[in-house]
C-alpha positions, 0 to 999 in steps of 0.5 A: 862051707862057711866057718863057724864064728866061735867067738860070736857064739861065745859072746851070745852064750855069755849074754844068754847065761849071765850069772851061771857057773863055769869050770874053765880048763886052763893050761897056764896063767898067761893064756887064762889072763885074757880069757878070764877078763872076757868070761868072769864078768858074766859067769861065776868062774872056777879055773880047773888046772888039769894038765897031765901033758906037762913034761915035768912035775917042776914045770907043772908046779911052776905054772900052777903057782903062776895060775894061783898068783894071777887069780889071787891078784885079780880075784876073777875066779876060784881055783880047782887043782888037780894032782900031777898025773903025767901017766894019763898023758903017756897013755894017750900019747903012746903010739903017737910020739912021732906025730907032727905038732898039732896033729893026732897026738895033740888032738888026743891031748885036747880030748883028754883035758876036755873030758876031764873038765866036763866030767868034773863040771858034771860031778860038781854041778857046774852049768858049763865047761870051757877051755883057754886053749883057743887063745893060742894062734897055734891051736886049732879052735875049730877042732877044740870046739868040735871036741868040746861039743862032742864031749858035752853031749856025752857027759850031759853038761853044757859047753861054752864055745870060744875062739879067744884069739879073736879080737886081739885076744892073744895080744892082750894075753901078752900085755896082761902077762907083762902087767902081772909079771907072769912066767911065759913058757916057750913050749906048749907043755909036753916033751914032744912040743919042747923037743920041736921048740929046741929044734927050731 
């Protein structure tokens, strides 16, 4: 079975929908930097900062501040904030605490954040929604896109496919992080990924 080229699908999607509106879920400023460079010239983009997986309110605020600073300096997108709602993550992680990183707990976390993004996109009248999560080499783009299309059908809003790590996207995000002096965290966000990082 041939793997789907989600990077090519994104390129086609952008070309076919020039000027339309995108609600882009972002986990942090470093990851969003390259993604915005790719999509903002084509779609009117709003960054949606919904990350209840982050282990502390301090970490949440720090990443949010950096995200807002990047948008202020680049003017590539507007910003839509959410309250810190770690309880949302705790509910979906319950019973999955011992899952390996990248396993079922992470899938539930991806689903949670994509669902909230799609619901908000539908509510506010955006043409489509997407996520920066696929820029990370540690994230399963096939899984994230499958969830995105499934949720899009359920919510009745378009999904923008992506595999932002392609064409050197992740390396470009590192370059942009250095250029803007962005805070780059050394763990995905939740207490379980932090523990794993400290053990390695």
